[in-house]
GUPA-277336 format. One record per atom (N, C-alpha, C): residue in one letter; residue number from 1; x, y, z. Coordinates in Angstrom, 1 decimal. Last residue first. Example, Ala and Ser with C-alpha at 12.3 -4.5 7.8 and 13.67 -1.06 7.14 Angstrom:
<rs>
{'S'; 2; {12.8; -2.2; 7.1}}
{'S'; 2; {13.7; -1.1; 7.1}}
{'S'; 2; {12.9; 0.0; 7.9}}
{'A'; 1; {13.2; -5.7; 7.8}}
{'A'; 1; {12.3; -4.5; 7.8}}
{'A'; 1; {13.2; -3.3; 7.8}}
</rs>
This chain:
<rs>
{'H'; 83; {101.7; 112.2; 111.7}}
{'H'; 83; {101.1; 112.8; 110.5}}
{'H'; 83; {102.1; 113.6; 109.7}}
{'C'; 82; {101.0; 110.0; 114.3}}
{'C'; 82; {102.0; 110.6; 113.4}}
{'C'; 82; {101.3; 111.1; 112.2}}
{'N'; 81; {99.0; 108.6; 115.6}}
{'N'; 81; {99.1; 110.1; 115.9}}
{'N'; 81; {100.3; 110.7; 115.1}}
{'A'; 80; {99.4; 106.0; 114.8}}
{'A'; 80; {98.1; 106.7; 114.4}}
{'A'; 80; {98.2; 108.2; 114.6}}
{'L'; 79; {101.7; 105.3; 116.1}}
{'L'; 79; {101.7; 105.5; 114.7}}
{'L'; 79; {100.5; 106.3; 114.2}}
{'T'; 78; {102.0; 107.2; 119.2}}
{'T'; 78; {101.5; 106.0; 118.4}}
{'T'; 78; {101.6; 106.4; 116.9}}
{'N'; 77; {102.2; 108.6; 121.9}}
{'N'; 77; {103.2; 108.4; 120.9}}
{'N'; 77; {102.9; 107.1; 120.2}}
{'D'; 76; {98.9; 110.1; 122.5}}
{'D'; 76; {100.0; 109.2; 122.8}}
{'D'; 76; {101.0; 109.2; 121.6}}
{'G'; 75; {97.9; 113.6; 123.0}}
{'G'; 75; {97.8; 112.3; 122.5}}
{'G'; 75; {99.0; 111.4; 122.8}}
{'H'; 74; {99.9; 116.5; 122.5}}
{'H'; 74; {98.6; 115.9; 122.8}}
{'H'; 74; {98.6; 114.5; 122.3}}
{'T'; 73; {102.5; 116.9; 121.9}}
{'T'; 73; {101.9; 117.9; 122.9}}
{'T'; 73; {100.6; 117.3; 123.3}}
{'T'; 72; {105.4; 115.4; 120.6}}
{'T'; 72; {104.1; 115.2; 121.2}}
{'T'; 72; {103.7; 116.3; 122.2}}
{'Y'; 71; {106.6; 116.3; 117.7}}
{'Y'; 71; {106.9; 116.5; 119.1}}
{'Y'; 71; {105.5; 116.4; 119.8}}
{'R'; 70; {107.4; 114.9; 114.5}}
{'R'; 70; {106.5; 115.1; 115.6}}
{'R'; 70; {107.1; 115.3; 117.0}}
{'A'; 69; {108.2; 116.1; 111.4}}
{'A'; 69; {108.8; 115.5; 112.6}}
{'A'; 69; {107.9; 115.9; 113.8}}
{'H'; 68; {107.3; 115.8; 108.1}}
{'H'; 68; {106.9; 116.3; 109.4}}
{'H'; 68; {107.5; 115.4; 110.5}}
{'F'; 67; {107.8; 116.8; 104.8}}
{'F'; 67; {108.3; 116.0; 105.9}}
{'F'; 67; {107.9; 116.6; 107.2}}
{'L'; 66; {106.6; 116.7; 101.5}}
{'L'; 66; {106.4; 117.3; 102.9}}
{'L'; 66; {107.0; 116.3; 103.9}}
{'F'; 65; {108.2; 116.9; 98.3}}
{'F'; 65; {107.6; 116.2; 99.4}}
{'F'; 65; {107.4; 117.1; 100.6}}
{'E'; 64; {109.2; 116.2; 95.0}}
{'E'; 64; {108.7; 117.2; 95.9}}
{'E'; 64; {108.0; 116.5; 97.0}}
{'T'; 63; {112.0; 114.3; 94.0}}
{'T'; 63; {110.6; 114.3; 94.3}}
{'T'; 63; {110.3; 115.4; 95.3}}
{'N'; 62; {114.5; 113.3; 93.1}}
{'N'; 62; {114.0; 114.6; 92.8}}
{'N'; 62; {112.5; 114.8; 92.9}}
{'A'; 61; {115.5; 111.0; 94.0}}
{'A'; 61; {114.5; 110.8; 92.9}}
{'A'; 61; {114.0; 112.2; 92.5}}
{'D'; 60; {117.0; 112.0; 96.1}}
{'D'; 60; {117.7; 111.4; 95.0}}
{'D'; 60; {116.8; 111.2; 93.8}}
{'E'; 59; {114.8; 112.8; 97.8}}
{'E'; 59; {115.7; 113.8; 97.2}}
{'E'; 59; {116.5; 113.2; 96.0}}
{'L'; 58; {113.9; 110.3; 98.5}}
{'L'; 58; {113.0; 111.2; 97.7}}
{'L'; 58; {113.8; 112.3; 97.1}}
{'E'; 57; {116.1; 109.3; 99.9}}
{'E'; 57; {115.6; 108.5; 98.7}}
{'E'; 57; {114.7; 109.5; 97.9}}
{'R'; 56; {116.4; 111.2; 102.0}}
{'R'; 56; {117.4; 111.1; 100.9}}
{'R'; 56; {116.9; 110.3; 99.7}}
{'V'; 55; {114.1; 110.6; 103.5}}
{'V'; 55; {114.3; 111.9; 102.9}}
{'V'; 55; {115.3; 111.9; 101.7}}
{'Q'; 54; {114.7; 108.0; 104.3}}
{'Q'; 54; {113.5; 108.2; 103.4}}
{'Q'; 54; {113.6; 109.6; 102.7}}
{'K'; 53; {116.9; 108.5; 105.9}}
{'K'; 53; {117.0; 107.6; 104.8}}
{'K'; 53; {115.9; 107.8; 103.8}}
{'I'; 52; {115.8; 110.0; 107.9}}
{'I'; 52; {116.8; 110.6; 107.0}}
{'I'; 52; {116.9; 109.8; 105.8}}
{'A'; 51; {114.0; 108.1; 109.1}}
{'A'; 51; {113.6; 109.4; 108.6}}
{'A'; 51; {114.6; 110.0; 107.6}}
{'D'; 50; {114.9; 105.9; 110.4}}
{'D'; 50; {114.4; 105.7; 109.0}}
{'D'; 50; {114.1; 107.1; 108.4}}
{'G'; 49; {115.3; 106.6; 113.0}}
{'G'; 49; {116.4; 106.2; 112.2}}
{'G'; 49; {116.1; 106.1; 110.8}}
{'M'; 48; {112.8; 106.9; 114.2}}
{'M'; 48; {113.4; 108.1; 113.7}}
{'M'; 48; {114.7; 107.8; 112.9}}
{'D'; 47; {110.1; 105.1; 114.1}}
{'D'; 47; {111.5; 104.8; 114.0}}
{'D'; 47; {112.2; 106.0; 113.4}}
{'L'; 46; {107.5; 105.5; 113.7}}
{'L'; 46; {108.0; 106.0; 115.0}}
{'L'; 46; {109.5; 105.8; 115.1}}
{'S'; 45; {106.2; 106.7; 110.5}}
{'S'; 45; {107.0; 105.8; 111.4}}
{'S'; 45; {107.3; 106.4; 112.7}}
{'K'; 44; {104.5; 106.9; 107.4}}
{'K'; 44; {104.6; 107.3; 108.8}}
{'K'; 44; {105.4; 106.3; 109.5}}
{'I'; 43; {103.8; 108.1; 104.2}}
{'I'; 43; {104.6; 107.1; 105.0}}
{'I'; 43; {104.8; 107.7; 106.4}}
{'V'; 42; {101.7; 108.4; 101.6}}
{'V'; 42; {101.9; 108.8; 102.9}}
{'V'; 42; {102.7; 107.7; 103.6}}
{'V'; 41; {101.0; 109.5; 98.3}}
{'V'; 41; {101.7; 108.5; 99.1}}
{'V'; 41; {102.0; 109.1; 100.5}}
{'L'; 40; {98.5; 110.1; 96.1}}
{'L'; 40; {99.2; 110.6; 97.3}}
{'L'; 40; {99.7; 109.5; 98.1}}
{'E'; 39; {98.6; 109.7; 92.6}}
{'E'; 39; {98.4; 109.0; 93.9}}
{'E'; 39; {99.2; 109.8; 95.0}}
{'K'; 38; {99.3; 110.4; 90.1}}
{'K'; 38; {98.1; 111.0; 90.7}}
{'K'; 38; {97.7; 110.5; 92.1}}
{'G'; 37; {102.6; 110.1; 90.6}}
{'G'; 37; {101.6; 110.2; 89.5}}
{'G'; 37; {100.5; 111.0; 90.1}}
{'K'; 36; {102.8; 110.4; 93.7}}
{'K'; 36; {103.4; 109.4; 92.8}}
{'K'; 36; {102.4; 109.3; 91.6}}
{'M'; 35; {103.5; 113.0; 96.0}}
{'M'; 35; {102.7; 112.5; 94.9}}
{'M'; 35; {103.5; 111.5; 94.0}}
{'Y'; 34; {104.0; 112.6; 99.5}}
{'Y'; 34; {104.4; 113.0; 98.2}}
{'Y'; 34; {103.5; 112.4; 97.2}}
{'S'; 33; {104.8; 112.9; 102.9}}
{'S'; 33; {103.8; 112.7; 101.9}}
{'S'; 33; {104.4; 113.3; 100.6}}
{'I'; 32; {106.0; 111.5; 106.0}}
{'I'; 32; {106.3; 112.1; 104.7}}
{'I'; 32; {105.2; 111.9; 103.7}}
{'G'; 31; {106.4; 111.7; 109.5}}
{'G'; 31; {105.6; 111.4; 108.3}}
{'G'; 31; {106.1; 112.1; 107.1}}
{'W'; 30; {107.5; 110.5; 112.7}}
{'W'; 30; {107.6; 111.3; 111.5}}
{'W'; 30; {106.6; 110.8; 110.5}}
{'G'; 29; {108.1; 110.6; 116.3}}
{'G'; 29; {107.6; 110.0; 115.1}}
{'G'; 29; {107.7; 111.0; 113.9}}
{'D'; 28; {109.2; 112.2; 118.3}}
{'D'; 28; {108.1; 111.3; 118.6}}
{'D'; 28; {107.4; 110.7; 117.4}}
{'S'; 27; {111.3; 114.1; 118.3}}
{'S'; 27; {111.6; 112.6; 118.2}}
{'S'; 27; {110.5; 111.7; 118.4}}
{'N'; 26; {112.4; 116.8; 117.8}}
{'N'; 26; {111.0; 116.3; 117.5}}
{'N'; 26; {111.1; 114.8; 117.2}}
{'I'; 25; {115.1; 117.0; 118.3}}
{'I'; 25; {114.1; 117.8; 119.1}}
{'I'; 25; {112.7; 117.3; 119.0}}
{'K'; 24; {116.2; 115.2; 116.5}}
{'K'; 24; {116.6; 115.2; 118.0}}
{'K'; 24; {115.5; 115.9; 118.8}}
{'I'; 23; {115.2; 116.1; 114.1}}
{'I'; 23; {114.8; 114.8; 114.6}}
{'I'; 23; {115.1; 114.6; 116.1}}
{'I'; 22; {116.5; 118.6; 113.8}}
{'I'; 22; {115.1; 118.5; 113.8}}
{'I'; 22; {114.6; 117.2; 114.5}}
{'K'; 21; {119.2; 117.7; 113.8}}
{'K'; 21; {118.7; 118.6; 114.8}}
{'K'; 21; {117.2; 118.6; 115.0}}
{'E'; 20; {119.2; 116.1; 111.4}}
{'E'; 20; {119.5; 115.5; 112.7}}
{'E'; 20; {119.0; 116.4; 113.9}}
{'L'; 19; {118.6; 118.1; 109.5}}
{'L'; 19; {117.7; 116.9; 109.7}}
{'L'; 19; {117.9; 116.3; 111.1}}
{'N'; 18; {120.9; 119.7; 109.7}}
{'N'; 18; {119.6; 120.3; 110.0}}
{'N'; 18; {118.6; 119.2; 110.3}}
{'S'; 17; {122.9; 117.9; 109.0}}
{'S'; 17; {122.9; 118.5; 110.3}}
{'S'; 17; {121.6; 119.1; 110.7}}
{'T'; 16; {122.3; 117.4; 106.3}}
{'T'; 16; {122.1; 116.3; 107.3}}
{'T'; 16; {122.1; 116.9; 108.7}}
{'P'; 15; {120.5; 119.8; 104.4}}
{'P'; 15; {121.7; 119.4; 105.2}}
{'P'; 15; {121.4; 118.4; 106.3}}
{'I'; 14; {118.7; 118.7; 101.7}}
{'I'; 14; {118.5; 119.3; 103.1}}
{'I'; 14; {119.8; 118.9; 103.8}}
{'E'; 13; {119.9; 119.4; 98.5}}
{'E'; 13; {119.7; 118.5; 99.5}}
{'E'; 13; {119.6; 119.2; 100.9}}
{'K'; 12; {118.3; 122.0; 96.4}}
{'K'; 12; {119.4; 121.4; 97.1}}
{'K'; 12; {119.0; 120.4; 98.1}}
{'T'; 11; {115.7; 121.3; 94.0}}
{'T'; 11; {116.4; 122.1; 95.0}}
{'T'; 11; {117.5; 121.3; 95.7}}
{'D'; 10; {114.0; 120.0; 92.2}}
{'D'; 10; {115.2; 120.8; 91.7}}
{'D'; 10; {115.8; 121.7; 92.7}}
{'K'; 9; {111.0; 120.2; 94.0}}
{'K'; 9; {111.8; 119.6; 93.0}}
{'K'; 9; {112.9; 120.5; 92.7}}
{'K'; 8; {110.9; 121.2; 97.5}}
{'K'; 8; {110.5; 121.3; 96.1}}
{'K'; 8; {111.4; 120.5; 95.2}}
{'R'; 7; {110.0; 120.3; 100.6}}
{'R'; 7; {111.2; 120.2; 99.7}}
{'R'; 7; {110.6; 120.2; 98.3}}
{'H'; 6; {109.0; 121.5; 103.6}}
{'H'; 6; {108.5; 121.4; 102.2}}
{'H'; 6; {109.7; 121.4; 101.3}}
{'I'; 5; {108.9; 120.4; 106.8}}
{'I'; 5; {109.8; 120.9; 105.7}}
{'I'; 5; {109.1; 120.6; 104.4}}
{'I'; 4; {107.8; 121.0; 110.1}}
{'I'; 4; {107.4; 120.6; 108.7}}
{'I'; 4; {108.4; 121.2; 107.7}}
{'C'; 3; {107.9; 120.1; 113.4}}
{'C'; 3; {108.6; 120.8; 112.4}}
{'C'; 3; {108.1; 120.2; 111.0}}
{'C'; 2; {106.2; 120.8; 116.6}}
{'C'; 2; {106.6; 120.0; 115.5}}
{'C'; 2; {107.3; 120.8; 114.4}}
{'M'; 1; {107.3; 121.8; 119.8}}
{'M'; 1; {106.6; 122.2; 118.6}}
{'M'; 1; {107.1; 121.3; 117.4}}
</rs>
């Protein structure tokens, strides 16, 4: 099953151990979405090594975001299927 985290502004950093556990179980790609002004920004990748780095950058900027780690149940492991 996939995992989605909603991180609000002005909240604590997501513990690294939690992120590592989520990424280990849901290792078929990831996506992050957040608002930059009035623009919705969506970043997707199959490189799980970049996921924690991206989460930390958004936390450091105190940005509200959604993080999704994918566990493939349907479809191929492609960037198009990351969401």
